[in-house]
C-alpha positions as CSV (number, residue, x, y, z in Angstrom):
1,X,41.3,241.3,-13.8
2,X,45.0,242.4,-14.1
3,X,46.9,239.8,-12.1
4,X,50.4,241.0,-12.8
5,X,52.6,242.1,-9.9
6,X,53.7,245.7,-10.2
7,X,57.3,244.8,-10.1
8,X,58.1,247.6,-12.6
9,X,56.9,250.2,-10.2
10,X,58.4,248.4,-7.2
11,X,61.7,248.0,-8.9
12,X,62.0,251.7,-9.5
13,X,60.8,252.6,-6.0
14,X,63.3,250.3,-4.4
15,X,66.1,251.7,-6.4
16,X,65.1,255.3,-5.4
17,X,64.8,254.4,-1.7
18,X,68.2,252.6,-1.7
19,X,69.8,254.8,-4.3
20,X,70.8,252.0,-6.5
21,X,71.5,252.0,-10.2
22,X,70.1,249.2,-12.4
23,X,73.5,247.7,-12.6
24,X,73.9,247.7,-8.8
25,X,70.5,246.2,-8.3
26,X,71.2,243.5,-10.8
27,X,74.4,242.6,-9.0
28,X,72.7,242.4,-5.6
29,X,69.9,240.2,-7.1
30,X,72.3,238.0,-9.0
31,X,70.5,238.6,-12.3
32,X,71.5,240.3,-15.5
33,X,71.2,244.0,-16.1
34,X,69.0,243.3,-19.2
35,X,66.6,241.4,-16.9
36,X,66.3,244.4,-14.5
37,X,65.8,246.7,-17.5
38,X,63.0,244.5,-18.9
39,X,61.3,244.2,-15.5
40,X,61.2,248.0,-15.1
41,X,59.7,248.4,-18.6
42,X,57.4,245.4,-18.1
43,X,58.7,243.9,-21.4
44,X,58.5,240.4,-20.1
45,X,56.4,238.4,-17.7
46,X,58.8,237.9,-14.7
47,X,59.7,234.4,-13.7
48,X,58.8,233.2,-10.2
49,X,62.5,233.0,-9.4
50,X,63.1,236.7,-10.3
51,X,60.0,237.8,-8.4
52,X,61.2,236.0,-5.3
53,X,64.8,237.3,-5.5
54,X,63.6,240.9,-5.9
55,X,60.9,240.9,-3.2
56,X,63.0,238.9,-0.8
57,X,65.9,241.3,-1.3
58,X,63.7,244.3,-0.6
59,X,62.2,242.7,2.5
60,X,65.5,241.5,3.8
61,X,66.8,245.1,3.5
62,X,64.0,246.6,5.5
63,X,62.1,248.0,2.5
64,X,58.5,247.0,3.4
65,X,56.9,247.5,-0.1
66,X,53.5,246.1,0.8
67,X,53.3,248.3,3.9
68,X,54.3,251.4,1.9
69,X,51.7,250.7,-0.8
70,X,49.0,250.1,1.9
71,X,49.7,253.6,3.3
72,X,49.7,255.2,-0.2
73,X,46.4,253.5,-1.1
74,X,44.8,254.8,2.2
75,X,46.0,258.3,1.5
76,X,44.4,258.2,-2.0
77,X,40.9,257.0,-0.9
78,X,38.0,259.1,-1.9
79,X,35.0,259.9,0.2
80,X,33.2,256.9,1.6
81,X,35.7,254.5,0.0
82,X,37.2,251.7,2.1
83,X,40.6,250.0,1.5
84,X,40.3,246.2,2.1
85,X,42.6,243.2,1.6
86,X,41.8,239.7,0.4
87,X,44.3,236.9,1.2
88,X,44.3,234.4,-1.7
89,X,45.8,230.9,-1.8
90,X,46.1,231.2,-5.6
91,X,45.3,233.7,-8.3
92,X,41.8,235.1,-8.7
93,X,40.5,234.4,-12.2
94,X,38.1,236.9,-13.7
95,X,36.0,239.3,-11.7
96,X,35.3,239.2,-8.0
97,X,32.5,236.7,-7.4
98,X,30.8,235.8,-4.1
99,X,29.6,232.4,-5.3
100,X,33.0,230.6,-5.7
101,X,34.0,230.1,-2.0
102,X,33.0,227.2,0.3
103,X,29.5,227.0,1.7
104,X,30.5,226.5,5.3
105,X,32.4,229.7,5.8
106,X,31.5,232.2,8.6
107,X,28.6,233.6,6.5
108,X,28.4,231.0,3.8
109,X,29.6,231.8,0.3
110,X,31.1,235.2,-0.2
111,X,34.3,237.2,-1.0
112,X,36.0,237.7,2.3
113,X,38.3,240.7,3.0
114,X,40.1,242.1,6.1
115,X,40.7,245.7,7.0
116,X,44.5,245.6,6.8
117,X,47.2,243.9,4.8
118,X,48.5,242.2,7.9
119,X,45.1,240.6,8.6
120,X,44.9,239.1,5.1
121,X,48.5,238.0,5.0
122,X,48.3,236.2,8.4
123,X,45.6,233.9,7.0
124,X,47.4,232.8,3.9
125,X,51.1,233.0,4.8
126,X,51.5,229.3,5.2
127,X,50.4,228.5,1.6
128,X,53.2,228.4,-1.0
129,X,51.3,230.1,-3.8
130,X,49.5,232.7,-1.7
131,X,49.3,236.5,-2.4
132,X,47.2,239.4,-1.2
133,X,44.9,241.6,-3.2
134,X,44.3,245.2,-2.4
135,X,40.6,246.1,-3.0
136,X,38.8,249.5,-3.0
137,X,35.2,249.2,-1.8
138,X,32.4,251.7,-1.7
139,X,28.8,251.2,-0.5
140,X,26.5,252.5,-3.2
141,X,23.1,252.0,-1.7
142,X,23.8,248.4,-0.6
143,X,22.1,246.5,2.2
144,X,24.6,246.0,5.0
145,X,24.5,243.6,8.0
146,X,26.8,244.5,10.9
147,X,27.8,242.2,13.8
148,X,29.9,242.5,16.9
149,X,31.2,239.9,19.3
150,X,27.9,238.9,20.8
151,X,25.4,236.1,21.0
152,X,23.8,237.0,17.7
153,X,27.1,236.8,15.9
154,X,28.1,233.5,17.6
155,X,24.8,231.8,16.7
156,X,25.0,233.1,13.1
157,X,28.5,231.8,12.5
158,X,27.5,228.5,14.1
159,X,24.4,228.2,11.9
160,X,26.4,228.9,8.7
161,X,29.1,226.5,9.6
162,X,26.5,223.7,10.3
163,X,27.1,223.5,14.0
164,X,23.4,223.9,14.9
165,X,22.3,220.8,12.8
166,X,20.3,218.5,15.1
167,X,20.1,221.0,17.9
168,X,17.6,223.4,16.5
169,X,15.0,223.2,13.6
170,X,15.8,224.3,10.1
171,X,13.2,227.0,10.5
172,X,15.1,228.4,13.6
173,X,18.4,228.2,11.7
174,X,16.8,230.2,8.8
175,X,15.7,232.9,11.3
176,X,19.2,233.0,12.7
177,X,20.7,233.4,9.2
178,X,18.0,235.8,7.9
179,X,19.9,239.0,8.7
180,X,23.0,237.9,6.8
181,X,21.0,236.3,4.0
182,X,19.2,239.6,3.3
183,X,22.5,241.6,3.1
184,X,24.6,242.6,0.1
185,X,27.6,242.6,2.3
186,X,28.5,241.9,5.9
187,X,30.8,243.6,8.5
188,X,31.7,241.2,11.3
189,X,34.5,240.0,13.6
190,X,37.0,237.7,11.9
191,X,36.8,234.1,13.1
192,X,39.6,231.5,13.0
193,X,40.2,228.0,14.4
194,X,40.6,229.4,17.9
195,X,37.2,231.1,17.7
196,X,35.5,228.0,16.3
197,X,36.7,225.9,19.2
198,X,35.3,228.5,21.6
199,X,32.0,228.7,19.8
200,X,31.9,224.9,19.7
201,X,32.2,224.9,23.5
202,X,29.3,227.3,23.7
203,X,27.2,225.2,21.3
204,X,28.0,222.1,23.2
205,X,26.8,223.7,26.4
206,X,30.2,223.7,28.1
207,X,30.3,227.5,28.6
208,X,27.8,230.4,28.8
209,X,27.3,233.1,26.2
210,X,29.0,235.5,28.5
211,X,32.0,233.3,28.9
212,X,32.1,232.7,25.1
213,X,31.8,236.4,24.3
214,X,34.7,237.5,26.5
215,X,36.8,234.6,25.4
216,X,36.2,235.5,21.7
217,X,37.0,239.1,22.4
218,X,40.3,238.1,23.8
219,X,41.4,236.8,20.4
220,X,41.1,240.3,18.9
221,X,41.5,239.5,15.2
222,X,39.7,242.5,13.8
223,X,36.8,242.9,11.4
224,X,36.1,241.4,8.1
225,X,34.0,242.5,5.1
226,X,32.1,239.8,3.2
227,X,30.7,240.5,-0.2
228,X,27.5,238.4,-0.6
229,X,25.9,239.5,-3.8
230,X,26.8,240.6,-7.3
231,X,25.5,244.1,-6.5
232,X,28.2,244.4,-3.8
233,X,30.8,242.8,-6.0
234,X,30.3,245.6,-8.6
235,X,31.2,248.1,-5.8
236,X,34.6,246.5,-5.3
237,X,37.6,247.3,-7.4
238,X,40.9,245.3,-7.3
239,X,43.7,247.8,-7.1
240,X,46.7,245.4,-7.1
241,X,47.9,241.9,-6.5
242,X,50.7,242.1,-3.9
243,X,53.5,239.6,-3.8
244,X,54.4,237.7,-0.6
245,X,58.0,236.6,-0.6
246,X,59.1,233.7,1.5
247,X,60.8,235.7,4.3
248,X,57.7,237.8,4.7
249,X,55.5,234.7,4.8
250,X,57.8,233.2,7.4
251,X,57.5,236.4,9.6
252,X,53.7,236.4,9.4
253,X,53.6,232.7,10.2
254,X,55.7,233.2,13.3
255,X,53.6,236.2,14.2
256,X,50.5,234.2,14.0
257,X,52.0,231.5,16.3
258,X,53.0,234.2,18.8
259,X,49.5,235.7,18.7
260,X,48.0,232.3,19.3
261,X,50.1,231.7,22.3
262,X,49.4,235.1,23.8
263,X,45.7,234.8,23.4
264,X,45.4,231.3,24.9
265,X,46.0,232.7,28.4
266,X,43.5,235.5,27.8
267,X,40.9,233.0,26.7
268,X,41.4,230.8,29.8
269,X,41.2,233.9,32.0
270,X,37.9,234.9,30.4
271,X,36.4,231.5,30.9
272,X,37.4,231.6,34.6
273,X,36.4,235.2,35.3
274,X,32.9,234.8,33.8
275,X,32.1,231.3,34.9
276,X,28.5,230.9,35.8
277,X,27.6,234.3,34.3
278,X,25.2,234.6,31.3
279,X,23.1,231.8,29.7
280,X,23.8,228.4,28.3
281,X,22.7,227.8,24.7
282,X,19.7,225.7,25.7
283,X,18.3,228.6,27.8
284,X,18.8,230.9,24.8
285,X,17.2,228.7,22.2
């Protein structure tokens, strides 16, 4: 996998957008002209300091390179191709593999991707070495499992995350996980810590499935794609590793906090509005 950042292309694009010469860009970045020249020709592996200076300058001057590239990639998609994004805490070594993640994710081990750059960035923005990978995915005769915000999805996530241990038998948990376990890849709502707390309330019998479903819908994080098998991994192609500069990470971190605050009231309202409606987990199981 090519893990280099496309700073050569980004450098030329930024200069075109802002109508800067190499000398002018070097002055604004506080680096030598020779360094800018080498970056554009990819004659050297850029130092982290140079990467941060360049991308922070572009972002601080309202040139949203990652957003521009996301748009271009969408325009270039072929028939039945999907553009997805993987937020990575560190670099991905080698090919995409579904068996290197933690076991207790939403659907167990897998390669998790979101439908937009923003989705992926929001989840890794608070990690110092994080980045975002743009991935092109095409279903070539794969087995797909699709979920929506409903009881089936809630129980499946709970089963994979070990929340049903001691509440239902292992055989029942296997039946709950069966649909996902048979799939090459999964399309399902994205879950985060807010959702896990809501699902835990459902599993602990504090709220009904109806309350839980509407509370989860209020978080509105979008959908995720999860590659579960090597067959599906072969249908995914990494297009680019995208750099996240510190100012961009800070904006995503602040945005995540604002989203959390806005959704908290929605979740409370959903729990109140649908109190007593639906079934408790013991009735379902």
